[in-house]
N, C-alpha and C positions, 0 to 999 in steps of 0.2 A: 240872744235873740229868742223871742217867745212865739214867733208866727208859726202857723201850722198850715199844712196843706189839707184840702177836703177830698174825701173819697166817698164813693167810687168816682174814678176818672175814666173816660172812654178815649182811645186813641184809634186812628186807622193806620194799619200797617200793610205790607204786602201779604201778610198772612190773614188779613181780614180785620174786623173790628176786635180790639182787645180791651177788656176792662181791668183796670188796676184797682185792688181794694185791700184793705188792711186784713191781715190774717188773724184768726181767732180760734177758739176751741172748736167751734162748729165746722171748721175746715180740716180737722185732723185727718178724717178718713180719705178726703179728696187729695190732701197733700201726700198721704202715704202712698196712695195709687200713684201719683205723679213721680215720687221718688223711686219707687219700685220699678217704674218703667224706664228709669234713666240708665245709661250705660255705666257700669261700675267705675269707669275711669273718670266720668263727670263728677261723681260724688267725691272725688279727691279735691275738688274746688273748696269743700267745706271741711272744717276741722273734725266733724263728727258725721257718722253714717246715718243720715236721716231716713234711709229706707228701713231702719229698725224701729218698731213701734215704741219701745221704751225711750229711745233718743227723741222721737217726736214728741212724746208726751212731755219730756223735760224741756224742750223747746218752746212748747205751748205755755208751760209755767213760767219761763223767762219772759215771754210776751205779756202774761198777765201781771207779772211783777214790774213790768216797765223796763226791764233790763235791755231788751232788744225791741225793734220795730221791724216786722216783716210785711212786705207787699207782695200780693200775688198777682200774677197776670193770668187772666181768665179769658178762654176762648170758647164759646158755646157750652158754658157751664162747667168747662174742665179746667184744671190747673195746667198751664203751659210754661209757667216760669215763677220764679221766687227771687226777690231781692230782699236782703236783710242788712240792717244797720245795727251794728253792735258797738256799744260804749260802756265804759265802767266809770261812772262818776267818782267812785271811791278809790281809784287807782291813782298812780302818780301821773297818769296820762288823761285826765278828765277831758282835755281838749281835742283828743283823738278818737276817730271812729273807724271800724272796720266794715267794709262792704263785702258781703258774700252773696254771690248770685249764681243761679243755675237756670237754664232754659232748656225744654224739651227739644229733641231733634227735629220734630215735625215743623217747627217754626223757625229753626236757625236760618240765618242769612236773610230773613225777611223783615228786619227792623225791630222785632220784639226785644231782642237783647239790648240793643242800643236804647230804645225807649225805657226799658226797665232800668238800665243802669243810670241813665240821666234822671229818672224819677227818684231813684234811691239817692243819688247825688243831691238832688234838691231837698230831699228830707234831711240830709246831713247839714245842708247850709241852714234850714229852717232850725235846726238844733243848736246852731251857733258853733259847730265844730271848726277848728283851725286846721286840722290835718286830717287826712284820710288815708287808709291803706287798703290793699286788696291782694290776695295771694291765690295763686294757682300753679299747677304743675308746669314746668318749663316749656313742655311740647304744646301747650294750648295757645298756639300762634293767634288765632282769630280773636280770642278773648283778650290776649295781651294788646293787640292792635286797638281793640275797641276801647280799652281803658287809656291807652296812650292818647287816643284821640280826644278824650276828656281832660287831658293834661296831667295824667299820671306818668311818673317816671320810674324806672327800675331802681330799686334801692338795696336789694340783697338777693342773693342766691343761696338757698339753704340745700346743700347736697344730701341725697338719700334721707330727706325729711319725713316723708310719708310712705307708708307700705300698704299696697292694695291687698284685696282679699286672697289674691294667689301668692302673696308673700314677696312680690316684686317691689323694690324701692324706687321712688321717684324724686327728682329735685323739685323744689318749690321755689318760684320767684316771687318776690315781695315788691309791689308797686306802691309808690307813695304820691300824695298830692298835698302840696302845702297850700290850702285854700287862702289863707290870710296873705302869703306872700304873692301868689298869683293875682289875687284881687287888688293889692297895693300896686303891683306892676301895671295892670290894665288901667287902673284909675291915673297913674302916672302918665300913661300914654293917651289919657283923655277918653277912656272907655268905661265910664262908672257904670255899675250895674250889670256888667257883662256876665258876671258869674253869680248874679243874685237869683233867687227864686222868683 
């Protein structure tokens, strides 16, 4: 599938108007400010600590190489969320993508996370991916519920898999979504296009 989505896109949420746009080098300082304002526990959603400038710089290089696509959720010119689609076309799993997402506390529970996860999911569909995964700490109940509402199902629990800055270990839950299988089931039930972009 070679279709693409156009950005910026504006949506209305309970937090007000949110603009989604693709992240680039010019966003580095704004994303660093956003990341440094997140509670440390929220950073455990991501495999790397993006509140560190050198990590953020590496992330920008991955975007420029085309290895990942990151969407920013902007409110009044500030970053309030980020959704990233990671894929490795040179791996044994070129059909699989990983969604990484984090949203600022100020807009939680107001539809921004849901809209950002749906938009990131749509990017994955445009890329023709057959399977998606997302991981988070097991205590992130709201995020788990959000992804389950998109059709993700728990596939693995990794005990003591991440260590926070204070040295405490946390379990990670991995959720998966078999896009091709779900699409085939929906089409079998007469709902073609239900998970298309």
